[in-house]
C-alpha positions in Angstrom: 64.8 -40.4 55.0 61.9 -41.0 52.7 62.1 -43.8 50.2 63.6 -47.3 50.7 65.8 -48.0 53.6 68.5 -50.8 53.9 66.8 -54.2 53.6 67.4 -56.9 56.2 70.0 -59.4 55.1 69.1 -63.1 54.6 69.1 -65.1 57.8 69.9 -68.8 57.7 68.1 -71.3 60.0 71.3 -72.1 61.8 71.7 -68.4 62.7 68.2 -68.2 63.9 68.8 -71.3 66.1 71.9 -69.7 67.6 69.9 -66.5 68.2 67.2 -68.4 70.0 69.7 -70.2 72.2 71.3 -66.9 73.0 68.0 -65.4 74.0 67.2 -68.4 76.2 70.6 -68.2 77.9 70.0 -64.5 78.5 66.6 -65.2 80.0 68.0 -67.7 82.4 70.7 -65.3 83.5 68.2 -62.5 84.0 66.3 -64.4 86.6 69.4 -64.4 88.8 70.4 -60.8 88.1 67.2 -59.1 89.2 65.3 -56.1 87.8 68.4 -53.9 87.5 70.1 -56.1 84.8 70.8 -54.8 81.3 68.1 -55.2 78.6 70.6 -54.9 75.7 70.4 -57.6 73.0 73.5 -59.3 71.7 74.8 -57.9 68.4 74.6 -61.4 66.9 70.8 -61.4 67.3 69.5 -60.9 63.7 66.8 -58.4 63.3 67.4 -56.7 66.7 66.7 -53.0 66.5 69.0 -50.2 67.6 66.6 -49.6 70.5 67.2 -53.2 71.7 70.9 -53.3 71.0 71.7 -50.0 72.7 68.7 -49.2 75.0 68.5 -45.8 76.7 66.8 -47.2 79.8 68.0 -49.7 82.5 71.6 -50.8 83.3 73.6 -50.4 80.1 75.9 -53.3 79.1 75.7 -54.0 75.4 76.8 -57.5 74.4 79.5 -57.2 71.8 80.7 -60.1 69.6 83.7 -59.2 67.4 82.7 -62.0 65.0 79.6 -60.1 64.1 81.4 -57.0 62.8 82.5 -56.2 59.3 85.5 -54.4 57.8 83.7 -51.8 55.8 81.4 -49.0 57.0 78.8 -48.6 54.2 75.7 -47.7 56.2 73.7 -45.6 53.7 73.3 -42.7 56.1 76.7 -42.9 57.7 79.2 -44.1 55.0 82.9 -43.9 56.1 85.0 -44.8 53.0 88.7 -44.3 53.9 90.1 -41.2 52.2 86.8 -39.3 52.2 86.7 -35.8 53.7 83.6 -34.0 55.0 84.0 -30.3 55.3 81.5 -28.2 57.3 81.1 -24.6 58.4 78.9 -22.9 60.9 78.8 -21.1 64.2 79.7 -22.0 67.8 77.3 -22.3 70.7 77.0 -18.5 71.1 75.5 -18.4 67.6 78.2 -15.9 66.5 81.7 -17.2 66.5 82.4 -18.8 63.1 83.7 -22.4 63.1 84.9 -24.9 60.4 84.8 -28.6 61.0 86.9 -31.0 58.8 86.2 -34.7 59.2 88.6 -37.1 57.4 88.1 -40.9 57.3 91.6 -42.2 57.6 93.1 -45.5 56.4 94.0 -46.2 60.0 92.3 -48.7 62.3 92.3 -49.3 66.1 91.3 -52.5 67.8 88.8 -52.0 70.6 86.9 -54.8 72.4 88.4 -57.1 69.7 86.8 -55.1 66.9 88.9 -53.4 64.2 87.5 -49.8 64.2 87.9 -47.1 61.5 89.7 -44.0 62.7 88.2 -40.7 61.8 90.1 -37.5 62.3 88.0 -34.4 63.2 89.5 -30.9 63.4 87.5 -27.9 64.5 88.9 -24.5 63.6 87.8 -20.9 64.3 89.0 -18.0 62.1 91.7 -20.3 60.7 93.1 -21.5 64.0 92.5 -25.2 65.1 90.8 -25.3 68.5 90.0 -29.0 68.8 91.5 -32.2 67.5 89.5 -35.5 67.8 90.1 -39.1 66.8 86.8 -40.9 66.6 86.5 -44.7 66.4 83.6 -46.4 64.5 82.7 -50.0 63.6 79.8 -51.6 61.7 78.0 -54.8 62.6 76.5 -57.3 60.1 73.1 -55.7 60.4 74.5 -52.4 59.2 74.4 -50.6 62.6 77.4 -48.2 63.0 78.8 -48.3 66.5 80.6 -45.4 68.2 83.4 -47.0 70.1 85.2 -44.0 71.6 87.0 -40.8 71.0 90.2 -39.1 71.9 89.6 -35.3 72.0 92.2 -32.6 72.5 91.1 -29.0 73.2 93.1 -25.8 73.0 93.8 -24.3 76.4 96.2 -21.4 76.9 98.0 -22.3 73.6 98.3 -26.0 74.3 96.2 -29.0 73.3 95.1 -31.0 76.4 93.0 -34.1 76.6 89.3 -33.4 77.2 87.5 -35.0 80.1 84.9 -36.5 77.9 87.4 -38.6 75.9 86.5 -42.2 76.3 87.2 -45.7 75.0 84.8 -48.6 75.2 85.9 -51.2 77.8 88.0 -48.6 79.7 86.8 -47.1 83.0 83.2 -48.2 82.6 82.8 -46.8 79.1 80.6 -48.7 76.7 80.0 -48.4 72.9 76.8 -47.0 71.5 75.1 -46.8 68.1 75.7 -43.6 66.0 73.4 -44.7 63.1 71.1 -47.8 62.9 71.3 -50.1 59.9 67.6 -49.8 59.4 66.5 -46.5 61.0 62.8 -46.4 61.8 60.7 -43.5 63.1 60.6 -43.6 66.9 63.8 -45.6 67.3 65.8 -44.5 70.4 69.3 -45.6 71.2 72.4 -44.7 73.2 75.3 -43.3 71.2 77.9 -43.3 73.9 78.2 -44.3 77.5 80.9 -42.9 79.8 79.4 -42.2 83.2 79.6 -38.5 84.3 81.2 -37.4 81.0 79.5 -38.8 77.8 75.9 -40.0 77.8 74.5 -38.9 74.4 71.4 -40.6 73.1 69.3 -40.2 69.9 65.9 -40.6 68.5 64.8 -41.0 64.9 62.2 -38.4 64.1 61.6 -39.7 60.6 61.7 -37.9 57.2 63.4 -34.5 57.4 62.1 -33.1 54.2 64.0 -31.1 51.7 67.2 -29.4 52.8 69.7 -27.2 51.0 73.2 -26.7 52.1 76.3 -25.4 50.3 77.1 -29.0 49.1 73.8 -29.3 47.3 70.0 -29.5 47.6 68.5 -32.7 48.8 64.8 -33.5 48.5 64.8 -36.4 51.0 66.5 -36.5 54.3 66.5 -38.5 57.5 66.0 -36.5 60.7 67.3 -37.4 64.2 67.5 -35.5 67.5 70.3 -36.0 70.0 70.2 -35.3 73.7 72.1 -36.0 76.9 69.4 -35.5 79.6 71.6 -36.4 82.6 74.5 -34.2 81.6 73.0 -31.4 79.5 69.3 -31.1 80.3 67.4 -28.8 78.0 69.9 -29.2 75.1 68.7 -30.8 71.9 70.4 -31.1 68.6 68.8 -32.0 65.3 70.7 -33.7 62.5 69.8 -34.3 58.9 71.3 -37.2 56.9 71.2 -38.1 53.2 71.5 -41.6 51.8 74.8 -42.0 50.1 76.2 -38.8 51.6 75.9 -38.8 55.4 75.4 -35.9 57.8 74.6 -32.7 55.9 73.3 -30.4 58.7 73.3 -30.1 62.5 71.3 -27.5 64.3 70.8 -27.1 68.1 67.1 -26.3 68.6 67.3 -25.7 72.4 70.1 -25.0 74.9 72.4 -23.1 72.6 72.8 -21.8 69.0 75.4 -24.1 67.5 74.9 -25.0 63.8 77.0 -26.5 61.0 76.2 -27.4 57.3 78.1 -29.5 54.8 80.1 -27.4 52.4 81.8 -30.1 50.4 82.9 -33.7 50.3 86.4 -34.8 49.2 86.4 -38.1 47.5 89.3 -40.5 47.9 
């Protein structure tokens, strides 16, 4: 996204002191854990980038403090106001089968790792028939980073919806939360989006300004462009996503590995 991004919030001296103490404690602990220990920063560390909070290299064990999360998800590139609906259309991985995707931010919450998460209902349909139902769980920290804390996905098989193998919940069976959108995205930032060994290992990189993009919902002169991959699970697959400040995700296009694409058709306000 070109233009001004979210400014850093004011940091008091007491918070800085706490952060320094946390860093010193982590340093002392790392000398005992060895080179395989996690490099993730604590969410409470002011100014820590998404790359530091949810690193894509090394043992992954993000340090989550529920006290450093807020009730409202108002990240400028990923706002989730309860009652809002995002309606998309596009094609499936074969590049031919039409699909609609309706994402609704519910008024429900789910507590995970001590964090009250917003529940988002996502329904994928093809030719008028629902083929996938998902409940996604998100939470925002005080720095504006939106964390992805899990998903419960049900896929249509032989006329019945069954739980997908890549459903996961942070804190369960080795799954850990990741960052879906940084509070202050900078070109070159890399971060894990989800972590569930053998099933969900998506990661993203901020490519920078995405230029002008036109979709059915409107024309946007300035966008933020990211690319998502899962090298260990889907090598060769890369998906680009365009975001607009104050709106959110407006376009997704797989540039290698398959031909899936969706664009934003409309937004339903609460």
